[in-house]
C-alpha positions in Angstrom: -74.3 99.0 233.3 -77.3 97.5 235.4 -78.1 99.4 238.8 -77.1 97.2 241.8 -79.9 98.9 243.9 -82.7 97.8 241.8 -85.3 95.5 243.4 -87.5 92.7 241.9 -91.5 93.7 241.9 -92.9 93.1 245.0 -95.6 89.9 244.4 -98.4 89.8 246.7 -101.3 87.3 248.0 -105.1 88.6 247.8 -107.4 87.0 249.6 -110.6 88.1 247.3 -114.5 86.8 247.0 -114.6 83.5 245.3 -116.7 84.8 242.5 -114.3 87.6 241.9 -111.4 85.4 241.9 -112.5 83.3 239.6 -113.6 86.0 237.0 -110.0 87.3 237.8 -108.1 84.0 236.6 -110.9 83.2 233.4 -109.4 87.0 232.3 -113.1 89.0 232.4 -111.9 91.0 235.2 -109.1 92.6 234.8 -108.6 95.4 237.5 -109.3 94.9 241.3 -110.4 97.7 243.6 -108.8 98.1 247.0 -109.2 100.8 249.9 -105.6 100.3 250.5 -102.7 98.9 248.0 -98.9 99.6 248.0 -97.6 101.5 244.7 -93.8 101.3 244.9 -91.8 98.6 242.6 -95.0 96.8 241.9 -95.1 97.0 238.4 -94.4 93.2 236.9 -95.1 91.6 240.2 -97.7 89.1 240.6 -100.7 89.0 242.5 -101.6 85.2 243.9 -105.3 84.8 244.1 -106.4 83.5 247.3 -110.1 83.0 246.6 -111.6 83.0 249.8 -114.5 81.3 252.2 -115.7 78.7 250.9 -112.9 77.7 248.5 -110.4 78.8 250.6 -107.2 78.0 248.3 -104.7 79.5 246.1 -106.9 79.1 242.7 -103.6 81.3 240.1 -101.8 84.7 239.4 -101.8 87.4 237.6 -99.5 90.4 236.7 -99.4 93.9 237.7 -99.7 95.8 235.1 -100.0 99.3 237.5 -101.6 100.3 240.4 -103.6 103.7 240.1 -104.8 105.7 243.0 -108.2 107.5 242.7 -111.1 109.2 244.4 -114.1 106.7 245.0 -115.8 108.6 242.4 -113.2 108.6 239.4 -112.5 104.8 240.5 -116.6 103.7 239.2 -116.4 105.6 236.6 -113.6 104.7 234.9 -113.0 101.1 236.1 -116.4 99.7 236.7 -116.3 97.6 233.8 -113.0 96.3 234.2 -113.6 95.3 237.7 -116.7 93.6 237.3 -117.8 94.7 240.2 -121.6 95.8 241.1 -122.7 98.7 242.4 -124.1 98.2 245.7 -121.2 96.1 246.4 -118.3 99.1 245.0 -120.1 101.4 247.5 -120.4 98.9 250.5 -116.7 98.3 250.2 -115.8 101.9 249.9 -117.8 103.4 252.6 -115.9 105.9 254.9 -112.6 106.3 252.4 -112.2 109.1 249.6 -109.8 107.6 247.4 -109.3 103.8 246.7 -106.6 101.8 244.3 -107.1 100.2 240.6 -104.7 97.2 240.5 -104.3 96.4 236.7 -103.9 92.6 236.4 -102.5 90.9 232.7 -101.5 87.2 231.9 -103.8 85.2 234.2 -102.7 82.0 234.8 -104.5 79.3 236.9 -103.2 76.5 238.6 -103.9 72.7 237.6 -104.5 71.9 241.3 -105.3 74.4 243.8 -103.0 75.0 246.9 -104.8 75.1 250.4 -103.1 77.8 252.1 -102.7 75.4 254.7 -100.3 73.1 253.5 -98.2 76.4 253.4 -98.4 77.5 257.2 -96.1 75.6 259.1 -93.1 75.7 256.5 -93.0 79.3 255.6 -95.3 80.7 258.3 -98.3 81.9 256.3 -101.9 82.5 256.6 -104.7 83.1 254.3 -104.9 87.3 254.3 -107.5 89.2 255.4 -106.5 91.6 252.3 -103.2 91.1 251.4 -100.0 89.6 252.2 -96.2 90.0 250.3 -94.9 86.7 249.1 -91.5 85.9 249.2 -89.9 84.2 246.5 -89.7 81.3 248.9 -93.5 81.4 248.9 -93.7 81.7 244.9 -91.5 78.7 244.1 -93.6 76.8 246.7 -96.4 77.5 245.5 -95.5 76.7 241.7 -95.4 80.4 239.9 
């Protein structure tokens, strides 16, 4: 019998610098590192990739395989290759925190036509996130995911 309390996995729009966003969509970058990230009910959810300035568009999405919380030192040792980040950038990004999150991604999909978030702002009351925001089923449908 199906559990009536099972929830669908959570989906997110994540703001990522363009060079890293493109690496995710190309399947080169399989781990996104974050200072904060939810860990409940996310496996199988989607990360909608918003490439920040100067691109400022949703360019694709990937599936969340797992999220792991680790010390900053362990994050670097375990995921520096999959995260495709330079040590200087990593150190600056994680300055002042002791732990971070590794979001493992799979099955990246590039949108045929990137989507300007401004086209979704009025109808869905969303804007480009500073870090991440939850994405409702309506937003996923509007994006074509």
